[in-house]
DOVO-588514 format. One record per residue (C-alpha): x, z, y. Coordinates in steps of 0.001 Angstrom, whole numbers, plus 524288, in hexadecimal, padded with zeros to 5 digits. Layout:
+-------+-------+-------+
|     X |     Z |     Y |
+-------+-------+-------+
|     X |     Z |     Y |
...
+-------+-------+-------+
// end
This chain:
+-------+-------+-------+
|     X |     Z |     Y |
+-------+-------+-------+
| 80000 | 80000 | 80000 |
| 8055B | 7FC05 | 80D46 |
| 807DA | 80785 | 81642 |
| 8003D | 80760 | 82314 |
| 804BB | 81445 | 8290A |
| 81204 | 81AC2 | 829A3 |
| 814BA | 82939 | 82883 |
| 81C3C | 82DB0 | 83483 |
| 82501 | 83994 | 8345D |
| 82A71 | 84097 | 84043 |
| 83876 | 8451F | 83F67 |
| 83785 | 85072 | 848E4 |
| 82C94 | 85708 | 85055 |
| 83101 | 85280 | 85DC2 |
| 82835 | 85268 | 869AC |
| 829CA | 843C1 | 86BA5 |
| 823F9 | 84182 | 85E3B |
| 816F2 | 846D8 | 862FE |
| 8156B | 83AA3 | 86B59 |
| 816BB | 83224 | 85F4A |
| 80E5C | 83A86 | 85641 |
| 800ED | 83599 | 85AD6 |
| 805C8 | 827A3 | 85944 |
| 809B2 | 82A2F | 84B2C |
| 7FD04 | 8315C | 8483B |
| 7F474 | 826A2 | 84E1D |
| 7FBC7 | 81AC3 | 8490E |
| 7F5AD | 811B2 | 83EFF |
| 8032E | 80FD5 | 8394E |
| 808BC | 81DAE | 8396E |
| 8058C | 82ADD | 833BE |
| 80A0C | 837CD | 839A2 |
| 80F95 | 83CA9 | 82CE1 |
| 81A0D | 84714 | 82EBA |
| 822BD | 84E17 | 83871 |
| 82F69 | 85564 | 835E2 |
| 83622 | 85FFB | 83D9A |
| 84132 | 86965 | 83AF9 |
| 83685 | 873BB | 83AFF |
| 82B3D | 87217 | 83187 |
| 8227E | 87A49 | 83A45 |
| 8255F | 87170 | 845D9 |
| 822FD | 86560 | 83DA1 |
| 815F9 | 86AA8 | 838CF |
| 81194 | 86DCD | 846A3 |
| 815CA | 8606C | 84B95 |
| 80F18 | 859A2 | 8402B |
| 80289 | 86113 | 84257 |
| 80269 | 85E66 | 85104 |
| 80592 | 84FF3 | 84F9C |
| 7FDAE | 84C02 | 843C6 |
| 8083F | 84ADC | 83950 |
| 804E0 | 84D5E | 82B27 |
| 8117A | 853E3 | 8269F |
| 81C77 | 85C32 | 82C0F |
| 82A73 | 85E16 | 8277A |
| 8342B | 868B2 | 82AE0 |
| 83FE5 | 85F8C | 82AA2 |
| 842D3 | 8518D | 82E7B |
| 84891 | 84E79 | 82135 |
| 83C18 | 852C2 | 81A55 |
| 8345B | 848C8 | 8221B |
| 83E0A | 83E07 | 81EC0 |
| 83CAC | 84146 | 8104C |
| 82DF5 | 83F1C | 810A2 |
| 82B93 | 831E2 | 80A0D |
| 81E8A | 8305A | 81106 |
| 82503 | 82F1E | 81E67 |
| 82686 | 82111 | 8230E |
| 82AD7 | 8229A | 8313A |
| 83301 | 82D09 | 837B1 |
| 831BA | 82F7E | 84644 |
| 83D89 | 83639 | 84C6F |
| 83B30 | 83D86 | 85943 |
| 8471E | 8464F | 85777 |
| 8517A | 848B4 | 861FF |
| 85A2B | 83CD1 | 86438 |
| 865EC | 841D5 | 85C9A |
| 85D9F | 842F7 | 85042 |
| 8582C | 83524 | 85087 |
| 8634F | 82EAD | 84938 |
| 86552 | 8382B | 83DE2 |
| 856E4 | 83A0B | 83AF9 |
| 85344 | 82BC6 | 83CA0 |
| 85DAE | 8282C | 832BF |
| 858CA | 83296 | 82955 |
| 84ADE | 82DBA | 82AF5 |
| 84EC2 | 81F89 | 828E3 |
| 856E2 | 82311 | 81CFE |
| 84ADA | 82A1D | 817CD |
| 84367 | 81D52 | 8184D |
| 83B81 | 82028 | 82495 |
| 8392C | 81751 | 83033 |
| 83D45 | 81DD5 | 83CF3 |
| 837D3 | 81E18 | 84AB2 |
| 841AD | 825B5 | 852C4 |
| 84046 | 82A71 | 860A6 |
| 848D4 | 8246A | 86B08 |
| 8541C | 823DA | 86CBE |
| 85628 | 82017 | 85E9A |
| 8636A | 826E0 | 85DE4 |
| 86DFF | 82D68 | 865DE |
| 87709 | 8219A | 865C7 |
| 877AC | 8136A | 861BC |
| 8802B | 81788 | 85638 |
| 8752C | 82043 | 85138 |
| 86B8B | 81513 | 852F8 |
| 873CF | 80C85 | 84A41 |
| 8738E | 816D9 | 83F8F |
| 864C5 | 817B1 | 84074 |
| 86331 | 808F7 | 83FEF |
| 86BFB | 8088D | 833FC |
| 86360 | 812C7 | 82D68 |
| 85710 | 80AF8 | 83081 |
| 85CFE | 7FEC1 | 82A94 |
| 861EC | 80635 | 81ED2 |
| 854A7 | 80C31 | 81C15 |
| 84D03 | 80002 | 82020 |
| 8446D | 8085D | 828D6 |
| 84034 | 80676 | 836F2 |
| 84660 | 80E2F | 84201 |
| 840DA | 80D8D | 84FD0 |
| 8439F | 81452 | 85CBD |
| 83758 | 81A17 | 862D5 |
| 8366F | 8130E | 86FEA |
| 827B2 | 81405 | 87018 |
| 825BA | 80D3F | 87D35 |
| 82A7E | 8006C | 87753 |
| 81DE5 | 7FEF2 | 86F5E |
| 8141D | 80039 | 87A73 |
| 80D55 | 7F3C4 | 87F56 |
| 81200 | 7F6C8 | 88D27 |
| 8202D | 7F5AD | 888D5 |
| 81D3B | 7E96D | 880F7 |
| 8163A | 7E341 | 88C9F |
| 821B4 | 7E5FE | 8959F |
| 82B16 | 7E001 | 88BD0 |
| 82226 | 7D431 | 88AC4 |
| 821CB | 7D230 | 89992 |
| 8307E | 7D374 | 89ABD |
| 83306 | 7CA22 | 88F6C |
| 829A2 | 7C02D | 89540 |
| 83139 | 7C00A | 8A214 |
| 825B1 | 7C52C | 8A9E4 |
| 82ED5 | 7CBD2 | 8B3A1 |
| 8398F | 7C1B3 | 8B222 |
| 846D4 | 7C588 | 8ACEF |
| 84826 | 7D44A | 8ABD7 |
| 853B3 | 7D8E3 | 8B3EE |
| 8522F | 7E7A4 | 8B53A |
| 84B7B | 7F235 | 8AD6A |
| 84A4E | 8001B | 8B288 |
| 845B3 | 80AF9 | 8A99A |
| 843DB | 819A3 | 8AAF9 |
| 83FE9 | 824DD | 8A241 |
| 8411A | 832B3 | 8A743 |
| 83A99 | 83FF6 | 8A738 |
| 83DF0 | 84E07 | 8AA73 |
| 844C7 | 85669 | 8A054 |
| 84ACF | 86339 | 8A4B2 |
| 858A2 | 8659F | 8A021 |
| 85561 | 87324 | 89AF5 |
| 84AC1 | 86DB4 | 89215 |
| 84C57 | 86F76 | 8837B |
| 84C17 | 8610F | 8801C |
| 853EB | 8585C | 876E7 |
| 85491 | 84E40 | 881D9 |
| 85E53 | 85719 | 8889D |
| 86768 | 85935 | 87D0C |
| 872E9 | 84FD2 | 87CB8 |
| 8760A | 85117 | 86E27 |
| 867E9 | 84DB7 | 86B03 |
| 8689C | 8410A | 87298 |
| 8627B | 84640 | 87EF3 |
| 8627B | 8407D | 88C8E |
| 8595F | 837D3 | 8945C |
| 86025 | 82B33 | 8904C |
| 85D86 | 82DB0 | 881EE |
| 84FF3 | 83351 | 883F8 |
| 849B3 | 829E0 | 88D9C |
| 85459 | 820CB | 8928E |
| 853B1 | 81A17 | 8855B |
| 84621 | 81520 | 88915 |
| 84B68 | 80EB9 | 8955D |
| 85653 | 80802 | 88DDD |
| 84CDB | 8038F | 88365 |
| 8434A | 7FD41 | 88CDB |
| 84DFC | 7F624 | 8946B |
| 853C7 | 7F083 | 887F3 |
| 8463B | 7EC99 | 88338 |
| 84273 | 7E5BD | 88FD2 |
| 84F78 | 7DEF5 | 891FD |
| 84FD0 | 7DB8E | 8837B |
| 85E64 | 7DDA9 | 8844A |
| 86927 | 7E7BA | 88332 |
| 870EB | 7EC7E | 88F05 |
| 87EE7 | 7E7E6 | 890A3 |
| 88379 | 7F37C | 898C8 |
| 87DFD | 800BD | 89C9F |
| 8809D | 80B4A | 8A695 |
| 87B7F | 81910 | 8A515 |
| 87B9B | 825B2 | 8ACCD |
| 8779C | 832E0 | 8A73D |
| 87374 | 83E30 | 8AFD6 |
| 8755E | 84A01 | 8A72A |
| 86EA1 | 85703 | 8A861 |
| 87472 | 86369 | 8ADEB |
| 87099 | 86B69 | 8A204 |
| 870C9 | 860D1 | 89791 |
| 87A8A | 85618 | 89484 |
| 870C5 | 84B23 | 891F1 |
| 86D4B | 840D8 | 89BFF |
| 86196 | 845B0 | 8A3B6 |
| 860F0 | 838B1 | 8AAE1 |
| 86702 | 82BEB | 8A693 |
| 86835 | 81F79 | 8AE84 |
| 86B92 | 812D5 | 8A7A9 |
| 86E22 | 804B0 | 8AB2F |
| 86DB5 | 7FA33 | 8A0B9 |
| 873AD | 7ECF4 | 8A3D8 |
| 86E4B | 7E1B1 | 89BE1 |
| 87240 | 7D36C | 89B16 |
| 86F3F | 7CA20 | 8A65A |
| 87021 | 7D502 | 8B069 |
| 86419 | 7DC4F | 8ABBC |
| 863C9 | 7EAE9 | 8AE3D |
| 85CE5 | 7F6B7 | 8A8AE |
| 85CD1 | 803B1 | 8AFFD |
| 85722 | 8106F | 8AB12 |
| 85671 | 81F04 | 8AD43 |
| 852E9 | 8297A | 8A375 |
| 8514E | 8377F | 8A7B9 |
| 84D71 | 8456A | 8A49F |
| 84E06 | 848A6 | 8B334 |
| 84254 | 84199 | 8B8FD |
| 833B1 | 84189 | 8B97B |
| 82DB5 | 8383C | 8AFAB |
| 834A6 | 82B90 | 8B2E7 |
| 8323A | 81FA2 | 8AAD2 |
| 8307F | 8115E | 8AD58 |
| 835F7 | 803DF | 8AAE4 |
| 837D5 | 7F91C | 8B4F3 |
| 83B06 | 7EB61 | 8B05E |
| 83FE8 | 7E272 | 8BB2A |
| 84079 | 7D3CE | 8B954 |
| 8436B | 7C7D7 | 8C180 |
| 834F3 | 7C55D | 8C40F |
| 82EA3 | 7D2A5 | 8C31E |
| 82F17 | 7E029 | 8BD46 |
| 827D1 | 7E95E | 8B447 |
| 825C7 | 7F7C3 | 8B793 |
| 8226B | 800B3 | 8AC3D |
| 81E72 | 80E7A | 8B085 |
| 81CAD | 813CD | 8A2B7 |
| 82598 | 80C4D | 8997E |
| 82894 | 816D6 | 88F6C |
| 81AFE | 81C4C | 88CBB |
| 810B7 | 8124A | 890CA |
| 802E8 | 81753 | 88FF7 |
| 7FB56 | 8148E | 8838B |
| 7EEF8 | 81030 | 88AA4 |
| 7F37C | 80ABB | 897AB |
| 80184 | 806C2 | 89A76 |
| 80594 | 7FEA3 | 8A62E |
| 8113F | 7F8FB | 8AD46 |
| 8139E | 7F0A8 | 8B959 |
| 81773 | 7E25B | 8B8EF |
| 81CAF | 7DC2D | 8C56A |
| 81EC8 | 7CD74 | 8C5CD |
| 820A3 | 7C4ED | 8D1E0 |
| 81D4F | 7D018 | 8DAFA |
| 8105A | 7D2BF | 8D43A |
| 80E1A | 7DF9A | 8CD2F |
| 8049A | 7E1FD | 8C206 |
| 801C2 | 7ECE8 | 8B881 |
| 802EF | 7E9AE | 8AA1C |
| 7F9FA | 7F28E | 8A24B |
| 7FAFA | 7F563 | 893C9 |
| 7EE76 | 7FB87 | 88EB1 |
| 7ED2E | 80309 | 88206 |
| 7FB3B | 80079 | 87E30 |
| 7FB39 | 80C26 | 87532 |
| 803D7 | 81814 | 87442 |
| 8126F | 81582 | 873F1 |
| 81466 | 81E82 | 86848 |
| 808C0 | 818C3 | 86115 |
| 80E59 | 80B1E | 862AE |
| 81BCD | 80FA0 | 85E69 |
| 816C2 | 81641 | 85214 |
| 80E09 | 80ABC | 84EA0 |
| 818C7 | 800B9 | 850B5 |
| 822ED | 807F8 | 848B1 |
| 8192B | 80AE7 | 83DD5 |
| 814C1 | 7FCCA | 83D2A |
| 822C6 | 7F80C | 83CBC |
| 8253C | 80096 | 830DC |
| 81882 | 7FCBE | 82A37 |
| 81A72 | 7EE3C | 82CDF |
| 82907 | 7EE39 | 82A50 |
| 82CAA | 7E86C | 8377F |
| 8379A | 7ED5A | 84019 |
| 833BD | 7F570 | 84C0F |
| 8348B | 7EF40 | 85992 |
| 83E65 | 7F9BA | 85D29 |
| 848CC | 7F778 | 852E0 |
| 85329 | 8022D | 851A4 |
| 85D29 | 7F86C | 856C1 |
| 855D8 | 7F940 | 863B4 |
| 8584E | 807E0 | 863EA |
| 866A9 | 80540 | 86146 |
| 8676F | 7FC23 | 86CFD |
| 860D9 | 8064C | 87597 |
| 86A4F | 810BA | 870FB |
| 8760B | 807FD | 873A0 |
| 871BC | 80775 | 881DE |
| 86FDB | 8163A | 88243 |
| 87D74 | 8183A | 87C7F |
| 8833C | 80F37 | 886CD |
| 87C06 | 81607 | 891E2 |
| 880C9 | 8235C | 88D76 |
| 88E9F | 81E2E | 88CC6 |
| 88D48 | 8184C | 89A54 |
| 88865 | 82532 | 89FE4 |
| 893A1 | 82C6A | 8996B |
| 89E22 | 822E2 | 89E17 |
| 8981E | 81FC9 | 8AB3E |
| 8994F | 81113 | 8A9AB |
| 89230 | 8050A | 8A4F4 |
| 8920E | 80392 | 89636 |
| 8913D | 7F65A | 88FBC |
| 8893F | 7F4A6 | 8835A |
| 88E9E | 7EC2C | 87898 |
+-------+-------+-------+
// end
């Protein structure tokens, strides 16, 4: 009998996973099957509150369950690589939170494990599956605003340095670049449909913590095209994408979490401005869960192949090196 729904297992009872839980529970292609935590009591509470059927008191116990088809990893960044590899080697497909790993070298290990196990591995950039994002990509590809010359992106919010938060711990892969700057890099690469040749980065580190609280990056692409971004833990909610072309521009006020019922952005061409509305586009997490589940069920590779995550991480590695050395870094 052909399988129509996949059993999803959560590797960790992280807060971010609560955003994905309703999508798993409501999907026609997924089943909220089990959650694992280092504490059985915590796992049981999380399972009960989020509609999972089973709870495990260790990550390894979940991976040993033969009924689990897909593992979702919302763990701190430094745990992505080791547990994704264990999950893949256990025969599970893996959806892992961004950034996929701490370094490009770790990404390569994860990709090797996915190939070895013949299982899918995908980085959880949920915004990429929303119709708003797809519409913007369509307009850019069609040349609606001419040749794209400049892309500006921002993602920031306030996070106090004395907060107890893994985002502020260097050894766990903390910092604004890793946490939200990765979105900005991802969207610029996706819209330019290219990889940067050179990058320049500047990290403004905290007074109490050693991670970058604000990161500013410049990505130089072929043919003089430029991407500029800021990521920050030191601002009010600051997000947006501006795509500037030779004949117009696109302004996206909510690029990372477009509304499920009514999303909109501004298109300016030839001095005329209009609002492009996307109605009933669906929840970003719902679309992500459905797409990954369908890929597994249908045996087709996800839109976001793990090699895409590797390319994103190569840029992050180069930006960190640039910030450390204080000079432009060239990518191979």
